[in-house]
C-alpha positions in Angstrom: 0.0 0.0 0.0 1.3 3.5 -0.9 2.1 5.7 2.1 2.9 9.4 2.5 6.6 10.0 1.7 6.8 7.3 -1.0 8.4 8.5 -4.2 6.6 7.2 -7.3 6.8 7.5 -11.1 3.6 8.8 -12.7 2.2 10.5 -15.8 2.0 14.2 -14.7 -0.2 16.6 -16.7 1.1 20.1 -17.3 -0.8 22.8 -15.4 -2.0 24.3 -18.7 -3.2 20.8 -19.9 -1.1 21.1 -23.1 0.5 17.7 -22.5 1.9 15.3 -19.9 5.2 13.9 -18.9 6.4 10.8 -16.9 8.1 12.1 -13.8 8.8 11.3 -10.2 6.3 12.4 -7.7 5.8 12.4 -3.9 2.8 10.6 -2.3 1.1 13.2 -0.1 -2.2 11.6 0.7 -2.8 9.5 3.8 -2.9 5.7 3.7 -6.6 5.7 4.5 -7.3 7.8 1.4 -5.0 5.7 -0.7 -7.2 2.7 0.2 -9.9 4.2 -2.0 -7.9 3.4 -5.1 -6.6 6.9 -5.7 -3.5 8.7 -4.5 -2.6 12.4 -4.3 0.9 13.2 -5.5 3.1 16.3 -5.7 5.4 16.8 -8.7 9.2 16.3 -8.3 11.4 18.2 -10.7 15.1 18.7 -11.3 14.7 22.3 -12.4 16.1 25.0 -10.1 13.9 26.2 -7.2 11.8 29.2 -8.4 9.6 30.1 -5.3 9.1 29.4 -1.6 6.6 26.5 -2.4 9.4 24.3 -3.8 11.6 22.3 -1.6 15.1 21.2 -2.6 15.6 17.6 -1.4 18.7 17.1 0.7 18.6 13.3 0.5 17.6 13.0 -3.1 19.8 9.9 -3.7 18.3 8.1 -0.7 14.9 8.7 -2.4 16.2 6.8 -5.5 16.2 10.0 -7.6 18.9 10.2 -10.3 19.8 13.9 -10.0 19.2 16.7 -7.4 15.5 17.4 -7.3 12.8 19.5 -5.6 9.2 18.8 -4.5 6.7 21.2 -6.0 4.1 21.6 -3.2 1.8 23.6 -5.5 1.7 21.0 -8.3 -0.7 18.4 -7.0 -2.6 15.7 -8.9 -4.9 12.8 -8.0 -4.3 9.6 -9.9 -5.5 5.9 -9.8 -3.0 3.9 -7.7 -2.5 1.4 -10.6 -1.0 4.2 -12.7 2.0 4.8 -10.4 5.1 2.8 -9.6 7.0 3.1 -6.3 10.7 3.9 -6.8 11.8 5.0 -3.4 11.0 7.0 -0.2 12.0 10.4 1.1 14.2 10.6 4.2 12.4 11.5 7.4 13.9 15.0 7.3 12.9 15.7 3.7 9.4 14.3 4.3 8.9 16.5 7.4 10.1 19.6 5.4 7.8 18.7 2.5 4.8 18.3 5.0 5.5 21.7 6.4 5.6 23.2 2.9 2.3 21.5 1.9 0.7 23.0 5.0 1.6 26.4 3.7 -0.1 25.7 0.3 -3.2 23.9 1.5 -6.1 25.1 3.6 
């Protein structure tokens, strides 16, 4: 079962809906929600940090990412669990920082 902090690979739609790209993402929904068959994910990108709602991961290698990466707390998407594949998990420190950042974005 997917859990918060898991790093997955998923098809992520661009915010302007012009296309989509397979990219890593962070599971941000609780296990109880994930039991419904869907999961909420936040995009992970290797582009430089552009604003305060993006978190540069300190332990990106531990999360099975190939290059230094960031979590984009404002780029969220809900997908069916069968459409994602687990590749790793954030360190506890990175996950705690990501959770704090998500709290700044969401109600």
